[in-house]
C-alpha distance (Angstrom), angle and dihedral (degrees) to the residues before:
residue distance angle dihedral
F1 . . .
I2 3.82 . .
D3 3.82 92.7 .
H4 3.80 94.1 38.1
P5 3.81 109.1 36.8
E6 3.83 88.8 159.7
M7 3.81 87.5 72.8
V8 3.82 93.4 57.5
L9 3.79 105.7 93.4
G10 3.77 99.9 -156.0
R11 3.80 145.1 18.4
Q12 3.79 115.4 -51.0
E13 3.79 107.9 -136.8
P14 3.80 138.4 163.2
V15 3.79 116.9 -116.4
S16 3.81 131.8 -166.1
T17 3.81 115.2 -123.6
A18 3.79 136.7 172.9
H19 3.85 87.2 -91.6
G20 3.82 97.0 47.8
M21 3.78 131.8 -92.1
D22 3.79 117.8 -10.6
Y23 3.82 138.6 177.8
T24 3.79 124.4 -106.5
V25 3.81 140.6 165.1
N26 3.79 117.2 -134.0
P27 3.82 122.5 -162.4
I28 3.78 120.2 -101.7
E29 3.79 111.7 -117.0
G30 3.77 114.6 -116.6
L31 3.81 95.7 20.8
E32 3.79 124.9 104.3
L33 3.81 116.8 -137.3
S34 3.84 91.2 -136.8
D35 3.82 90.6 57.6
Q36 3.81 91.5 47.2
L37 3.81 91.0 50.6
H38 3.81 90.8 50.4
D39 3.81 90.4 53.8
A40 3.82 95.0 42.2
V41 3.83 92.6 54.9
K42 3.81 88.4 67.4
Y43 3.81 89.7 68.6
I44 3.82 93.4 56.3
H45 3.80 110.8 98.4
G46 3.80 123.7 -174.2
T47 3.79 146.8 110.6
Y48 3.77 134.9 -120.7
Q49 3.79 130.8 -156.4
E50 3.79 128.0 -154.6
A51 3.79 115.6 -121.7
E52 3.74 131.5 -174.3
L53 3.79 117.4 -120.0
P54 3.79 113.0 -116.0
E55 3.76 116.1 -108.0
L56 3.78 114.6 -99.4
G57 3.76 115.6 -105.2
E58 3.79 122.9 -130.6
G59 3.78 111.8 -67.5
E60 3.79 94.7 16.8
A61 3.82 113.1 127.6
I62 3.77 126.9 -141.2
D63 3.80 114.1 -118.3
T64 3.80 104.0 -118.1
S65 3.81 95.1 174.8
I66 3.78 120.0 119.6
P67 3.82 133.2 -160.6
A68 3.78 112.8 -78.9
D69 3.77 117.9 -96.6
P70 3.82 106.2 -125.7
N71 3.82 88.8 -143.7
V72 3.81 90.6 62.0
K73 3.79 114.4 83.7
N74 3.81 114.6 -122.3
Y75 3.83 115.4 -94.5
S76 3.80 91.7 21.5
Y77 3.79 137.0 118.5
A78 3.81 121.4 -113.6
I79 3.78 136.6 -178.5
V80 3.82 114.6 -126.6
D81 3.82 118.5 177.7
G82 3.79 89.6 -19.4
Q83 3.83 92.7 -53.0
V84 3.80 126.9 113.3
Y85 3.81 116.2 -119.8
Y86 3.80 132.2 177.7
R87 3.78 120.6 -145.6
E88 3.79 118.7 -135.5
N89 3.78 110.9 173.4
S90 3.83 110.2 -62.2
R91 3.82 97.8 -4.0
M92 3.80 136.7 59.3
V93 3.79 115.4 -146.2
R94 3.79 134.7 -168.0
P95 3.82 107.6 -109.0
D96 3.80 121.2 -137.9
L97 3.81 99.8 -108.5
N98 3.79 131.5 150.6
A99 3.81 119.0 -127.3
T100 3.80 95.2 -94.7
A101 3.82 94.3 47.1
E102 3.80 90.0 47.8
A103 3.81 90.6 52.8
R104 3.83 89.7 50.3
V105 3.80 90.4 50.7
K106 3.80 92.4 49.7
G107 3.78 90.6 51.9
L108 3.80 92.7 48.0
V109 3.82 92.4 47.1
G110 3.81 88.2 55.7
L111 3.80 89.8 50.5
R112 3.79 91.7 47.0
D113 3.80 94.2 51.1
C114 3.80 90.9 48.8
V115 3.82 91.1 48.9
Q116 3.80 91.1 49.0
E117 3.81 91.5 50.2
L118 3.80 89.1 49.6
I119 3.81 91.0 50.3
D120 3.81 91.2 49.6
L121 3.80 90.3 52.0
Q122 3.80 92.5 48.9
M123 3.81 91.9 48.4
D124 3.81 88.8 62.8
A125 3.80 108.0 77.3
A126 3.82 89.9 -162.6
V127 3.83 92.6 63.6
P128 3.84 109.5 98.6
D129 3.79 125.5 -136.1
S130 3.80 89.0 -111.0
T131 3.80 88.4 67.9
I132 3.78 94.8 45.1
T133 3.81 97.2 48.1
P134 3.87 95.6 67.7
K135 3.81 90.1 50.1
Q136 3.82 89.8 51.4
A137 3.80 88.9 50.9
E138 3.83 89.1 52.2
L139 3.82 90.4 50.3
N140 3.80 90.8 50.4
S141 3.80 90.6 51.0
L142 3.80 93.6 48.0
Y143 3.79 92.4 47.0
D144 3.80 94.7 47.7
S145 3.80 90.8 49.1
F146 3.81 92.9 48.1
S147 3.81 96.6 44.8
A148 3.82 91.5 48.0
K149 3.82 89.5 58.1
Y150 3.78 104.5 32.1
G151 3.82 107.4 17.8
L152 3.80 127.9 -126.1
I153 3.79 119.8 -10.2
N154 3.81 87.1 -126.4
D155 3.84 91.7 57.3
R156 3.79 117.0 116.6
A157 3.80 95.7 -115.1
N158 3.80 92.5 55.1
R159 3.80 91.1 45.7
L160 3.81 91.7 52.9
A161 3.80 91.1 50.0
Y162 3.78 99.7 42.6
A163 3.83 109.7 20.7
D164 3.83 92.4 104.8
D165 3.79 90.7 64.5
S166 3.81 113.7 98.9
S167 3.81 89.9 -133.8
Y168 3.81 96.3 54.9
Y169 3.80 96.4 105.5
L170 3.81 91.1 44.5
L171 3.80 88.7 58.7
C172 3.82 91.2 44.7
A173 3.81 87.3 57.6
L174 3.81 89.2 63.1
E175 3.79 87.1 76.8
V176 3.80 127.1 62.7
I177 3.81 104.1 -149.7
D178 3.79 125.2 -160.9
E179 3.82 126.4 -138.8
D180 3.82 91.0 -86.9
G181 3.80 93.2 55.3
K182 3.80 92.7 -106.9
L183 3.80 125.7 132.3
E184 3.78 109.0 -94.0
R185 3.80 95.1 178.4
K186 3.77 143.0 -41.5
A187 3.81 117.4 -83.8
D188 3.81 120.8 -96.6
M189 3.82 90.6 -105.3
F190 3.81 88.9 80.0
T191 3.80 92.5 63.2
K192 3.85 110.8 12.2
R193 3.78 142.0 48.1
T194 3.77 101.5 -99.3
I195 3.82 99.9 178.3
K196 3.76 126.5 71.4
P197 3.81 105.8 -157.1
H198 3.77 117.5 -137.8
Q199 3.80 111.1 -109.1
A200 3.78 115.8 -168.6
V201 3.80 114.5 -141.4
A202 3.80 112.0 -121.5
T203 3.81 101.6 -172.1
V204 3.80 139.4 10.6
D205 3.79 133.2 -177.8
T206 3.80 105.5 -138.4
A207 3.78 137.4 47.6
S208 3.82 92.0 -123.2
E209 3.80 90.7 55.2
A210 3.80 90.0 48.4
L211 3.81 90.0 52.1
A212 3.82 92.4 51.8
V213 3.81 90.7 49.6
S214 3.82 92.0 46.8
I215 3.80 92.4 52.4
S216 3.81 90.5 46.5
E217 3.82 96.8 46.5
K218 3.84 102.6 29.8
A219 3.84 103.3 22.8
C220 3.81 88.5 -130.6
V221 3.78 144.1 57.9
D222 3.82 101.0 -79.1
M223 3.79 105.0 -177.8
S224 3.80 94.1 -174.7
Y225 3.80 91.1 54.0
M226 3.79 91.6 45.5
S227 3.80 89.7 50.3
R228 3.79 90.9 54.7
L229 3.81 91.0 48.5
T230 3.82 94.5 52.2
G231 3.78 104.4 24.8
K232 3.81 87.7 -127.4
T233 3.80 127.2 127.1
K234 3.78 120.5 -105.1
E235 3.77 89.6 -114.8
A236 3.79 91.4 54.5
L237 3.79 91.8 48.5
A238 3.81 91.9 49.1
G239 3.81 90.1 50.9
E240 3.82 93.4 50.3
L241 3.81 92.1 46.5
Q242 3.82 96.5 46.3
G243 3.80 107.8 145.2
V244 3.82 91.1 16.1
I245 3.79 93.8 68.9
F246 3.80 128.4 22.1
R247 3.78 133.4 -151.0
V248 3.81 109.8 -123.7
P249 3.83 113.3 -132.1
G250 3.78 114.2 -120.3
Q251 3.80 96.2 9.4
L252 3.81 126.0 107.2
E253 3.79 135.7 -180.0
Q254 3.79 120.7 -114.5
D255 3.80 90.2 -94.2
G256 3.81 91.0 54.5
T257 3.81 95.9 -106.0
P258 3.83 122.6 129.9
H259 3.78 118.3 -78.2
Y260 3.81 116.6 -126.2
V261 3.80 132.9 -166.4
T262 3.78 133.1 -175.6
A263 3.78 121.2 -90.4
D264 3.83 93.5 -113.7
E265 3.80 89.3 56.9
Y266 3.79 97.9 41.4
L267 3.81 96.4 44.8
S268 3.81 93.4 51.9
G269 3.78 136.9 66.7
N270 3.81 117.8 41.0
V271 3.79 96.5 -3.4
R272 3.81 94.1 171.5
R273 3.82 91.4 61.3
K274 3.80 90.6 43.6
L275 3.82 89.7 52.1
R276 3.80 91.8 54.1
Q277 3.83 90.0 49.3
A278 3.80 91.3 48.6
Q279 3.81 92.2 48.5
R280 3.81 91.1 52.6
A281 3.82 90.4 47.4
A282 3.81 92.3 48.3
Q283 3.81 89.9 56.8
Q284 3.80 88.0 62.8
D285 3.82 99.8 31.6
P286 3.84 119.7 28.1
S287 3.84 90.4 -157.1
F288 3.83 87.7 78.3
A289 3.82 90.2 65.5
V290 3.82 88.3 93.9
N291 3.82 88.5 58.2
V292 3.79 91.1 51.8
E293 3.78 92.2 49.3
A294 3.81 94.2 48.9
L295 3.81 94.3 44.4
T296 3.80 92.0 47.8
A297 3.79 89.3 56.8
A298 3.82 90.5 47.3
Q299 3.83 95.7 55.5
P300 3.82 115.1 121.3
K301 3.81 116.1 -113.4
D302 3.78 111.3 -92.4
L303 3.81 113.7 -111.6
D304 3.80 123.5 -139.9
A305 3.80 126.7 -140.3
S306 3.82 93.9 -90.0
E307 3.81 89.8 58.6
I308 3.81 96.2 48.6
E309 3.81 119.4 83.9
V310 3.79 110.9 -152.4
R311 3.78 122.3 -170.2
L312 3.76 135.4 173.7
G313 3.77 109.7 -87.8
A314 3.81 96.9 36.8
T315 3.80 102.6 143.5
W316 3.82 95.0 -151.2
I317 3.82 90.1 68.8
D318 3.80 111.3 88.9
K319 3.79 116.0 -117.0
E320 3.83 90.4 -122.3
Y321 3.82 89.3 69.4
I322 3.82 91.4 50.3
Q323 3.78 89.7 49.1
Q324 3.80 92.1 48.5
F325 3.82 90.5 50.4
M326 3.81 90.2 48.9
Y327 3.83 94.1 50.6
E328 3.82 94.6 45.5
T329 3.81 97.8 41.8
F330 3.83 97.8 42.5
N331 3.84 93.5 37.4
T332 3.78 89.9 -127.7
P333 3.83 108.8 -160.2
F334 3.81 112.9 -112.1
Y335 3.79 93.1 -121.2
L336 3.86 89.9 56.8
Q337 3.81 95.4 48.2
R338 3.80 89.8 81.7
S339 3.83 91.8 57.8
I340 3.82 100.7 34.8
E341 3.79 110.7 64.4
V342 3.80 139.8 146.5
N343 3.82 121.1 -114.9
Y344 3.81 131.7 -178.0
S345 3.81 126.5 -163.6
S346 3.79 114.5 -151.9
F347 3.81 89.4 -165.6
T348 3.81 96.3 59.2
A349 3.84 95.9 22.2
E350 3.79 87.9 -131.1
W351 3.78 131.7 138.1
Q352 3.80 121.2 -143.9
I353 3.78 132.1 -173.7
K354 3.77 108.4 -149.9
G355 3.80 116.5 -145.7
K356 3.81 94.5 12.1
S357 3.82 90.9 148.1
S358 3.78 96.2 51.4
V359 3.82 94.7 83.3
S360 3.82 117.8 103.8
Y361 3.81 121.4 -106.0
N362 3.80 86.9 -126.6
D363 3.84 90.3 67.0
V364 3.81 103.7 112.3
A365 3.80 96.3 -164.1
A366 3.82 93.1 49.6
Y367 3.81 99.0 43.8
T368 3.82 105.2 23.8
T369 3.80 115.6 19.5
Y370 3.81 98.0 39.0
G371 3.80 101.7 5.9
T372 3.78 144.7 37.1
S373 3.77 135.3 -130.2
R374 3.80 88.2 -97.2
A375 3.82 99.2 43.7
N376 3.78 122.4 22.8
A377 3.78 123.8 -146.9
Y378 3.82 93.6 -98.3
K379 3.81 91.9 55.3
I380 3.81 91.2 47.5
L381 3.83 90.6 47.8
E382 3.82 89.9 52.5
D383 3.82 91.1 52.1
S384 3.81 89.2 48.6
L385 3.81 92.8 50.8
N386 3.81 89.0 52.3
L387 3.82 90.8 48.4
R388 3.81 92.4 -115.5
D389 3.77 125.7 139.8
V390 3.80 108.2 -125.8
R391 3.83 115.2 -108.0
I392 3.82 128.5 -169.3
Y393 3.80 118.2 -155.5
D394 3.81 133.5 -172.0
T395 3.79 123.5 -149.3
I396 3.79 113.4 -132.6
E397 3.78 135.6 174.0
D398 3.82 117.1 -121.7
A399 3.79 128.8 -147.9
D400 3.82 91.2 -84.1
G401 3.76 92.0 54.5
K402 3.82 93.7 -108.2
E403 3.76 120.6 135.8
R404 3.79 120.0 -126.1
R405 3.81 137.2 169.8
V406 3.78 122.6 -115.2
L407 3.79 128.8 -175.5
N408 3.80 115.6 -103.8
A409 3.80 100.8 -143.7
K410 3.80 96.3 -169.8
E411 3.80 96.0 50.2
T412 3.81 90.8 42.0
T413 3.80 91.5 54.6
L414 3.80 91.3 49.6
A415 3.81 91.8 48.5
A416 3.83 90.9 47.7
Q417 3.83 89.3 56.6
K418 3.82 89.6 53.2
Q419 3.80 90.4 47.8
Q420 3.80 90.6 54.6
A421 3.82 89.9 48.7
I422 3.82 90.3 53.9
R423 3.80 91.8 49.5
E424 3.81 91.7 50.4
A425 3.81 91.1 46.7
F426 3.82 89.9 53.1
R427 3.81 92.4 51.0
D428 3.82 89.6 51.8
W429 3.81 93.0 45.1
I430 3.79 103.0 44.6
W431 3.84 98.0 69.2
R432 3.85 97.1 30.7
D433 3.79 97.0 94.5
P434 3.88 112.4 66.1
E435 3.80 95.1 -147.9
R436 3.81 92.2 48.0
R437 3.80 90.5 46.2
Q438 3.82 92.0 52.1
T439 3.81 93.0 47.7
L440 3.83 95.1 47.5
V441 3.81 93.9 44.9
R442 3.81 90.2 52.3
Q443 3.83 90.7 46.3
Y444 3.81 92.7 48.2
N445 3.79 93.1 51.2
E446 3.80 91.7 46.5
E447 3.82 96.9 47.5
M448 3.80 108.2 22.7
N449 3.82 103.8 24.3
S450 3.80 94.7 48.7
T451 3.79 104.6 95.4
R452 3.78 127.0 94.5
P453 3.81 113.2 -166.7
R454 3.78 116.3 -122.8
E455 3.77 118.5 -117.8
Y456 3.80 110.0 -142.5
D457 3.79 123.4 -149.5
G458 3.80 119.6 -166.3
S459 3.80 97.8 176.5
H460 3.82 91.3 109.6
I461 3.85 95.4 58.0
T462 3.81 112.1 107.9
F463 3.87 99.6 -165.8
G464 3.80 99.4 -146.1
G465 3.81 112.6 -153.0
M466 3.79 94.4 23.8
N467 3.79 121.3 133.1
P468 3.84 104.0 -95.6
A469 3.80 90.2 -149.8
I470 3.81 88.5 68.8
T471 3.81 118.9 72.1
L472 3.78 118.1 -166.2
R473 3.80 118.1 -139.1
E474 3.80 121.8 -117.9
H475 3.79 94.3 -105.3
Q476 3.79 89.8 52.3
K477 3.82 92.2 52.3
S478 3.80 89.9 48.8
A479 3.81 91.1 49.6
I480 3.81 90.2 50.9
A481 3.82 90.0 51.1
H482 3.81 87.6 51.2
V483 3.79 90.9 54.0
L484 3.83 92.7 46.9
Y485 3.80 98.7 45.2
G486 3.79 105.0 20.4
G487 3.79 100.3 69.5
N488 3.80 93.8 -136.6
T489 3.76 130.9 26.0
L490 3.78 139.7 -175.3
L491 3.80 111.9 -156.8
A492 3.78 98.9 -152.6
H493 3.80 98.3 167.2
E494 3.77 120.6 140.9
V495 3.82 121.5 -99.2
G496 3.81 111.5 -70.6
A497 3.81 96.2 25.6
G498 3.81 92.6 115.1
K499 3.81 103.8 -102.7
T500 3.83 93.4 152.7
F501 3.80 93.2 58.2
E502 3.83 89.5 44.0
M503 3.81 91.9 56.0
V504 3.80 94.3 42.7
A505 3.80 94.3 48.7
A506 3.81 91.7 44.4
A507 3.81 90.8 52.7
M508 3.80 93.4 48.8
E509 3.81 92.9 46.7
A510 3.82 90.9 46.7
K511 3.80 89.7 55.6
R512 3.81 92.7 46.1
L513 3.79 90.5 51.3
G514 3.79 92.4 47.4
L515 3.81 93.5 -114.5
C516 3.82 91.2 125.4
Q517 3.80 139.7 6.0
K518 3.79 100.0 -141.1
S519 3.77 132.9 -9.6
L520 3.80 127.1 -131.8
F521 3.82 118.1 -146.2
V522 3.80 116.1 -164.5
V523 3.81 108.6 -164.8
P524 3.83 137.2 163.4
N525 3.81 109.7 -69.1
H526 3.80 94.9 -115.8
L527 3.83 92.3 53.0
T528 3.83 101.2 56.1
E529 3.81 94.8 98.4
Q530 3.80 92.6 41.8
W531 3.79 89.4 51.4
A532 3.80 90.6 50.6
S533 3.79 90.5 50.8
E534 3.81 92.9 49.5
F535 3.80 91.6 45.3
L536 3.82 92.4 54.2
R537 3.78 92.2 42.3
L538 3.78 89.4 59.6
Y539 3.85 96.1 37.2
P540 3.82 108.3 22.8
S541 3.81 93.2 179.8
A542 3.83 94.8 51.3
N543 3.79 118.4 124.9
I544 3.81 105.9 -138.8
L545 3.77 135.4 168.6
V546 3.80 119.5 -146.5
T547 3.79 118.7 -163.5
T548 3.76 125.2 -137.9
K549 3.76 132.1 -161.1
K550 3.82 88.7 -103.6
D551 3.82 92.0 57.7
F552 3.81 92.0 64.6
E553 3.80 98.1 46.0
T554 3.78 110.2 122.3
H555 3.82 96.4 -102.5
N556 3.83 93.0 46.6
R557 3.81 102.0 40.6
K558 3.83 98.9 88.1
K559 3.77 91.9 43.5
F560 3.79 92.1 50.8
C561 3.83 93.6 46.6
A562 3.82 87.6 52.4
R563 3.78 88.5 51.4
I564 3.81 89.9 54.2
A565 3.80 92.0 48.0
T566 3.79 97.2 46.6
G567 3.82 100.8 36.9
D568 3.78 122.2 94.0
Y569 3.79 93.3 -130.6
D570 3.78 126.8 160.6
A571 3.79 90.6 -150.1
I572 3.82 143.7 -5.7
I573 3.80 118.9 -142.3
M574 3.79 118.0 -160.6
G575 3.80 139.0 164.6
H576 3.81 117.2 -102.2
S577 3.81 93.4 -120.2
Q578 3.80 91.8 58.0
């Protein structure tokens, strides 16, 4: 490019990057790249010579692949000039199919194309039912013709022929199968609109409507977006939504404006810490007084000593109290208190009593009252702090002369009795001193009784692309909101509460909101196909990939992982053993 600047189709300019200065070529305003290419070709000088291809030797195959048709989805079959091809990335190859399997594939490709056209029509809210009905009639005709010749799409023979196609499970969802594997009925797609297209709201009248749309479309309180929806200023919106949204002290948006969150988010979590932050902010800015008032009302009720269960090993109790208990209960001699001390590591979450073996065997408290000859009181206390049941082992020599440890049941039982005595002594000791009781109760309420659980409401979620014939229940919508806004969620509903639909809808909404690119569902091996069917029943237009045992065989694993990485899938469903 230095010797031939005429071949550089733009302005050569330096650019600053994270790794220093670099070279780039920026387009020239007013010039079309196609025109520049046409002119630049004139400067290319060369010759070409025709050559005959060598004849193929015995056993060499002719490459019958063709360039991939961009209109054919990757990892899908297509019909080109009456021949079946299978697209893999940039090429389409002729699969090794017998005549019957090829006929099945051709029939299923026709069904697939019709289904896709029907999905595209339903995704457009402007398309009337009068346009969709003829396409549904065409789908019915194609399906009836195919099933009369080749049986159900879910039959084994059709699965063997067509399972490699990315649309296989979409076509399987056209049939509702009973427990015996028989056709119960055709899916609703044959007769109803099964896709509710997402329609973004352009304008609203009130601040509360704008907030609902912002949460639904942005998964947050986006004041700039809400301002565009209503035509109102951010200040006006904040005033109208006072008590419904809260300004967060010390946090700003990228444009330097205040950051707001919903009341259910702000008035949950560690509300004691938030109250202290709000009180400090209110000292500088009186507008935060509303935060202080709301957080004060949201504080958990303080517990008294009788309502707090304290046990050895509780990490909120300072080690000095454990050490004081140990010295007083075991009558630790003063000269040993400098060598026997309690330590706690926050990194390993482990308690350790340093110098626990330095006490004399003549110490009655350590080896009789609260300990045994095999485990003194300090060792048993250490086990108790680490929530371990004390165990006593003997070392014996087996017939081969190898040493091994065996549990001594008698000594273990005796040590367990001493461990229980220490635990009971601690419960009696911890609240005995009034000053200590007052300090620990205040500390417990501040550190452990400080969280207010968030109540999630999913009533604002619109679920674009979901089958309108299916209506989620309120608890399902709230669970989906928990997944979207909570960061982590355990769906611990009972069987039949609708957890599958909750997970599917949460995954699709997370992708729509930009919270994830594609979701991975790991399910029991025998449920992968059922999951795929339920997924497509709820979201008929979803693009999902379902793994099979063959996909994770050694010679296929890298290829399949590449397929996951490069495919524009909404979700991947795989068995837990894979």
